[in-house]
N, C-alpha and C positions, 0 to 999 in steps of 0.2 A: 180765885185767881188762874190763869194760864200764863201760858209761854207768851202769849202777842200780847196782853193787858199788859204786861212793865218790860220795857225790853235793859238788857244786861247794861252797868252803866260804862261811860266812855274808859277806854283806858284811863291807868296812870298816870297823873299828873309829871311823873320826872320817869320817865323808863329806860333811862341810860341803861349803861352797864354799869357794873359796880366797879369798884377799884380793884378787886383781888378778882373777880371775875375777868378783867382785862387780859390778866397773866394768863390765863387759862388759853384765853380766845387766843393768843399770841404761839402760844404753845402749841393749838391746833391748825395756825394759817386762816383762823376767821376772821372773818369781818363781821362785826355782829349789831345790828341795832334794831328800834321795834319798829313794826313793821304797822305798815297803814290796819284798819280796823276794818275787818269785811264784813262783821256782824254776826250772830251766831248761826254756826254752820248747822246740820242737822246732824252731823254726829260729836259734835259739844253738848247736844238737847239729850239726845242718846246717851253719851256718857253720863251727865246730871241726874237724868231717869234711872239710871242702872244702879248709879251710887247711891242718890237722895230720893227715889222714889219723886213721885208728880209732882208739880209746882205747889198745889193745894196743899197736900199732907205735908210740906215741909213747915218746922218750927223755926222760932225766930231769933237767930238771922237764917233769912233764905239765901242758903248757897244758888238760887237760879241769881240773886242780885248779886253776889259776887264778885268785888272789882277782880281784873287779870290785866295782864300787860301780853302784849303778842311779839314775838321776836320773830327777826326772818336774820340767821346766820347763813354766812354765803365764803366756801372756802377757793380759795384764790392760790395759783399754781404754786405761786414763787412772791419772797416780796418786792416788792416795785412794780409788779404787773400791772397789765392799764386795768381800770374798776372791771371793761367788759369780758375781761380773762376770768372767769369762774368754770369750777369743775362740777362744785352741785351747789344745792341751797339746801336747807331746813329750815321750816316756819315750825311753831310752837307757843305756848300757851302756859301762862305762868298763872295761878291763883292761889297768893300767899296767902290767904285767911282759911282757906280752904288746904292749902299745903297738898295741892294739887298741879300736875305737868300734863297739856296734853301735847304729843306729835302730827301737826293738823297736815302734814304736807314734807316729803324728801324726793328733793328731785336731782339726779345725775347725770351728764350730758351723754349723750349714745356711745362717744369716744371711750368716755371714762369709768362704764360700766366693769359690773365682774375684776375690779383692780381695790377696792378697798376705800370704796371713797363715801359710797353707803354709810359703811360702818362707824366712818370716822364720824363722818355727819352727825351718828345717833347716840356715840361715846361722847360729844362736844354738846350736844342738845344736854342727854342724859345728867351730864355731868357742869352743868350749867343750872340745868330743873335742882338738883340735888343742892347743891351751894345757896341757892335762892330759900331751898326748905322745905321742898316738895318731897312727899313721901311717897305718892304714890306716880307715877306717870301712867298713860294708857295712848294706845294709839287703835286707829282700823285699817285693817289693809283689806285692799280696794281688789288688790292681783293678785298672782302667783309671786311674780318677784319680788311684790310689795311682804311678802307672807315670807318668803325666805328670808331676806333682808330684815328683819325682827327678830327671826329666829333664830338668827346666826350671830343676830347681835345680843341675844339673853334673854326676852323677850318672851314673858309665858303664853300664851295663848288659849283662850275661849275657845266653846263651844260653837264649829262654821255658824253664823247666820243664816245660810241658804245649803243646802244639802247638795246641790247641784255645782254649787261655785263655794266649796270645801276651804276657799283661799279667805272669805269674806268673815272675817272674824274681828276680835276684838283682843289685841295681846296688851300687854300691861309687866312694869316692872315694880317689886315693893322697894 
């Protein structure tokens, strides 16, 4: 079996935020919703290969077919702000059966960078994933700013994927 032979399942049928997560979302000033499915990303496939090996080498249940939920959280400047007013957003996935979290993307508006918004977004996502049962949370950094953000938020960095671009590496928190 290869990755293309069988696609991952669709999102869970009830991806809403759990009641205990709502208090955390309010505390952080976040709006959280299930995000539309984009399909398996290259990094998601690489993460599963790093953790579980190749698809054909996996025992049952196969982690490549495990269900997950994709979330998007947006940080608004203040209560009652317009939905268009967003300081930043973060996309992340949670595999409940694997107890695994993956941070896909962190975006901070250009005028809000270097003000702690990215660390706040990461803190929220990590806490949300932990409350849902994730033990390991992983991300792949693609630029020096992202690498700096993740390491300042307490993520441990793995070896660089490319020595010419030392910031391209996996980071994780256990």
